[in-house]
N, C-alpha and C positions, 0 to 999 in steps of 0.2 A: 453199567449194569446195576440195577437196584435188586437186592436179595433181601428177604423173600417176596413172594408174590403180593402178600398182604402187608407189604411194609409201610404204606401209606396209612392203614389202619392202625397199626402197631405204634407208629410215632405220632399219630394225630393229626395227619395232614388233612385227612378228609373233614375234620372239624375247622381247619383253615379254609379249605374250599367253602364251607358252609357260611362261616363269616364274610368270607369275600363276596359271596352272592347277596348279602344283605345289603352291600353298598352299591349294586348295581341298578341301572335304571330300567333295565329291559330284558327280556330272554335272550337278547343278542350277547349281552355282557355274561349272562349266567351261563349260556353255552360255551363261551369262551373259557370262562373259570374251569369248567369240566375239562376242556382241552390243554390247559396247562400241564406241561411236561417237562420232566428233568433234561437238562442240556449240560453237556461237556465242553462246549465252545464258549471260551473266555470272551470272545467279541460279540457273539450274540447275547451272553448274559450281561455284559457291560451295556450293551444297546438297550436291553429291557429295562435295567435299572436306570439308565440315563433317562429313558421317557418318563419313569416315575418321578424320578428328580425333577425334571422340568415340568412336569404337571402340577407338582406340589408347589413349585415357584409360581407358576402359572395363578393357581389358586390364590396365592398371598398377593400378587401384583395386579391382578385384572379382575374385574367383577362383571366383565361384558362377554365372557365366553359363552357361546351358544350350547346349552344344555337341555333345551326342551325338545320334546316329540322325539323320543328314541322309540319308535315303533317298529315291529318285526312284521313285516308284509312279504316276507321273501317266497312263501309259499303261493301267495296270490300272484306275485310277479312271474313266478315260475310257471304257474298254471297256464299262463296265456300264451305261452309257447305253442300250444296247439290250437290251430286255425278254428275261429268259430267261437272261442271262450272269450270270456271277458271278466274286468274287475267290477265288482259291487261298487255303489257310491261310498258307502263306508270305507271299504279298502282303499279306493281311490283318494279319499279324504286324508287317511294315514299314510298313503305314500305321497301325496302333495306335501304333508307336514314335515316328514322325515326326510324327503329329499332336499327341503328347504334347510333343514338343520344341516346336513351333509354340506351343502353349499357353504353355508355360513362359516362351518367349522374349518373347511378347506381354505376358504377365503381368509380366516383368522389366522391360520397357521403360515399362510403364504406370504404374510406382511412382512416386507424387509425393513429393516433398519439402514443405518449407514452401511456403505458397502466396503469390504476388505480392500478391494481394488475396483476398478472401473467395470470389469466383467463380473465380479462375484459378489452377489448380494449376501448381506449378512441376516440371518434370521434370528428372532429372539429365543426361540425354541427349535434348535436345528433336529434333535431326535424326533420331535413330534412332527416336525415340517417333513421328514424323510418319509414318514408313513403316508404323506398325501401323493407320493409318486404314483402316478398312472391311476389315481382316482378320478374318475369324471364326474361332472356335475352337469344338471340338466335344468337350466333356467327357462329354455324354451318349453319343455314339457310342464314344468311348474305352471307357466303362463297359460299354457293350453288348459290346464286342470281348472285354473281360475275363471275361464270362461265357461266351464261346465258346471261348478260348485261355487256356492257362495260362502260367506266366511264360516257357517255352520255346518258346511258339509252336505248341503242339500242340493239336488240338481236346479239351477237356474231356469227361471220360464224363458229367458233368451237363450238357452244352451243351442237350440237352432230354431229356425222360423216356423217349423211345423209345430214343435213342441209349444211355442209361443201361441199359435193359433188354436190348438187344442185346448190349452189351458184357459184361454180366453172365452172361448165357447163353453167349457166346462163350469167357468165362474157364472156367466150369464144363465145358463140352465139351471144350476144349483140356486140361483138367486130367484128365478122365477119360481121353482118349486118350493122353495121355501116361502115366498109369498103367497102362493096359492094355498099351501098348507095351514098357514096362520089364518087366512081368511077362512078356511074350512073349520079350523079350530074354534075360531070366535063364534062363527053361526052356531056350532054344536053347542058350545057353551052358554049361548044365549037361550037355546032351545032346551038346556038342562040335560043334554046328553052326555056332556063331559064336565068332570069337575073343574072350577074356575082358575085353580093352581097348576093344572096340566099344561106340559110343555110337548112339542113334538119330540121324538127320539129316534134314534137308529137302530134298526132290525135287519141283519143280513145284507148291510150296505144300503138299505132303503130308508127314507124318511117316513114315519108312521106316527099314528095319534093311538094313544092309550084310551081304551074304552071298556066299561064295565060289559061282561058277557051278554047281560040280559038286554043290552042296548046296542050289540053290535050289528043287528040288521037294520038299525035306523040310519047307519051310515054306509053309502054304497061304496063297496072297495073289496080288497082283497085282505084276508086274515093271515099274517105272516108267523105270529107268534103268541104264545100266552106267558103269564107269569108263571112262577113254580107253585105259587098257591092257588091260580087257577082264577084269580078274582080281577085280572085284567088280560083284555086281549089287545093285540097289535094291528090296527088296520090301516093298510096304505088306500087312501081314497081314490076312486077311480080317475078323477081328474087329473092326477098327478103320476099315474102308471106309465104313460107314454114318455113323459118328462123323465122319469126315474130310469127308465129303459135307456133313454138317451145318455143320461149320466153314466151307466154301466158300460156303454158302448164307447164314450169318450175316455172314461177311466182305463179301458182296455188299450185304445189307441195311445193314450198318454204312456203306459207302461211299455207298449212295443217300441214307441218313440225313443224312450230313456234306454232301451235295451240296444237300439240301433246306436244311439250316441256312444254308449260305452264300448260297444264293440267297435265302432269308428277310431274311437280313441285306442283302444288296445291294438289295433293295427299299426296306428302311429307308434305305439310303445315297443311292440314285439322286437324290431331290430335292435333294440338297447336292452335287451332283458339281462343278457351276460355282464355287461357294463354295470348296470344298475344293482345286480346281485354282489358283484365286486365292490361297489361303493359301501354297500350294506356290511360287507365284511371289514371295512375301514370304519364304519360307525360301531361295530361289535368290539374291535380293538380300542377304540377311544373309550367306550364303555368300560372296557376292562383295565385301562390303564388308570382311569379316574377311580374305580374300584381299587386299585392297588394302593394309589395315594391316599385315599382316605382310611384304608386299612393300616398303613404304615404311620399316619397321623395318631389313629386309635392306640396303635401299640408304642408309639414314642421310638419308633424304629427308624433306620435311615439306610441309605444306598451306599454301601462302601466300594471302594475301587478294588476291583478283583485283579489277583496274580495268577498267572497261567500255571505255577508249580503247586503240587498239593501240600498245604500246611494248614495249621490252626493255630492262630495266636490272637485268642479272643479276650477282651476286658469287659468286665459287666455285663455279660451276656444273660439273659433271661429267657426262661421258657414261655411264649406268648400266650399259650392256652393257661398256665398256672398264673401268669401275671393277671389275665382277663378274670380269672376266678377270685383271685384274691382282692382284686380292686373292688369287687362287687361287695366283699365281706369288710371291707375297709382295712385290709391289713397289707403290709408290704412284703415284697418278695426280695429273697436273698440272692444277688447276682453272683455269677460264677466266671473265674479267671481261668482259661484253660489253653495249654500249649502243647501241640505237637508238631515237630519238625523233622527233618531227615534226620537229624542227629539225635532227636529224642523221641523215636517213633512209638513206644509204648508207655501207656500211662496206666497204672494200676490203682484202682480206689477201693479204699476198705472202709470199715467203719461199722457202726451198729445198725441193727434194723430201723426202718424209717428215717435213715439219716440222710437220705437223698442221692444214693448212688444210682439208682435207676432213673431219677428224675434229671441227673446230670448227663447219663448215656442219651436219654431220649431228646434233652435239650440239643445236644451236639448233632444228633440224627436230624433233628426237626429243621434247626437253623440252617444246616449245610443244605438240605434239600430244598428248603424255601429259598435260598439264595440262587441255588443252580435251577430253580423254576421261575427267576426274576422277580422275586418278592424281597422288599425290604426287611431287615431282620434287626432286633432290639439287642444291639451290643454298642459297646463305646466307640466314638469315632477314631479312637486310637488303635482299634484293632486292625489286625493284618488278615486278610481272608485269601485262602486258596481254592482251587478246583480240584476235584476228585473224578476219576473216571468210573469208579465203582463205590456205592456205598452198601456195606452188607452189616445187617444186625442180627443177633441172636438175643432176643429179650422176651422174657415170659415162659411159659411152660406150654410146650407144644407136643405134648404126648398125645398118642392116636391109638384108640382102640381099634380101629378099623385095620390100621397098618401095624398092630402088635407092637407100638413102640412106647416105651417108657419114657418118662420126663428126661432122663439122662440120655438115653439112646436117641431121642430127638435130638438133643444139643449135638451128639457125636455126629448125627446125619447132617444136622446144618453145619458143622464144622469142616466135614469132608467136601459139601458143595461149595462152601466159601473159599477153602484153601485152593480148590481145583481153578477159580475163576480169579483168585487175587493176584495183583501184581503192586509195583511200587506207587501206582496211583490209585490206592484203594483204601478206604476207611473202613476199618472193622469195629463194631460196636458190640462187645460180648458181655450179658448180664449173667452173673452167677452160673458159669459153666459147669461147676461141680454140683449143682443142685440136682436132687434125685438119687443120689448114691452115698454111701460112706466109705467108699475104697480111697485109699490114700494115693492110688496112682491115676486118680481121675483127672487131676488137672496137673500140668507140667507146661506152663505159658512159656518158657525159655525155648523148650524142645518144639512147640508148636510153631513157633514164628520162625524157628531156624530149620525147619524140616527141608531136606534136599530137594523136595519135589516142588518147593516154591522158589524160583530162581531170583525173583525181585520181591523184597519183602515190604508188606503192606504197613501202614499206620494203624495202631489198635489202642482202644480204649475200652 
């Protein structure tokens, strides 16, 4: 349990999420950052940290890991579940490139080295390899897309025999129109009807000749448009009207054939939609793990081994957000050494204002939360890390006019809620519990943590 509801905002984890997103390659990873959640399962947390540890090592050891084309086309893929729908050429191009990236990543992580025994292959990055389980790749679909699209993502002329025929006739017709139009234009220029530097232009999809309004009746044809100033009109000569009409018909035929090709491919793709979407979940996880690895390097953090029992024994721990801020200013941060064990469950910090007491509390809360969300933390490698079932904080002024609560009353209400849920696997972080009152009886920490209603005592800072 995490208490209160705005825990992440209070300790600054929302800023951690924002910093992680800066390292993501796509919306796939950013979405996964938003889904990061607190875990109390030591095996899951260790697996998360092992993935980051291996990816950091991978980045140091290899420069050929495929990281291109992290495109998110899940919506387009999911849309074709409906019969008769299809993916546009641009969406298909993104699908092709991202499917290739998935295929290359899976193949890379499945490369085995020497075997532990004859039947068990040894993988250089076992935790990352485990992510590839049940992830399918689609080389045949990639090959089919390559038959439809060229390397720039355009529909190939030979994507179908009919499309090839249409485009050939279209090219011939456009060529004949162009030649006829230039012939008419040269004649008009020789007669002084059109300026010497004028060229044919395109209006409403049809090739036309720019002519002065006073001379428009000298050229037989259809007026399609005029300039904003009214000094030029655009005439389609009568000799090319039929050919231009044919071009329009061929362009419509081309569009219909392209849609038919895309629908036909979508029919081939439809049975694999769920498997493809699952492969994009894998791509999102890889994006997230990469972001975690880069974030860890940025913080000079590492991935400690986790113990299943709750305790805090940290050396040279630092608040990552404060460290980042001070680095920009060229200043050094003062690291903290903190210990909470079953024998030493309570730590009371006293000192002057602006002495770092609240920073210490927030450092403990943020780092422990980051760790149990699978993130590397900036502590010394000699530190010993445990797992807590609950993290509860009472930091800052929570007075509420709406609920008629003073600062002190809000502290009491928080304490009541925390004590009801606390057990021997709970980390409590309490900042200035006596703030907002001058009553001497306001704070009695020994009694607070020995209350008979709490059968198992939490750790408190």
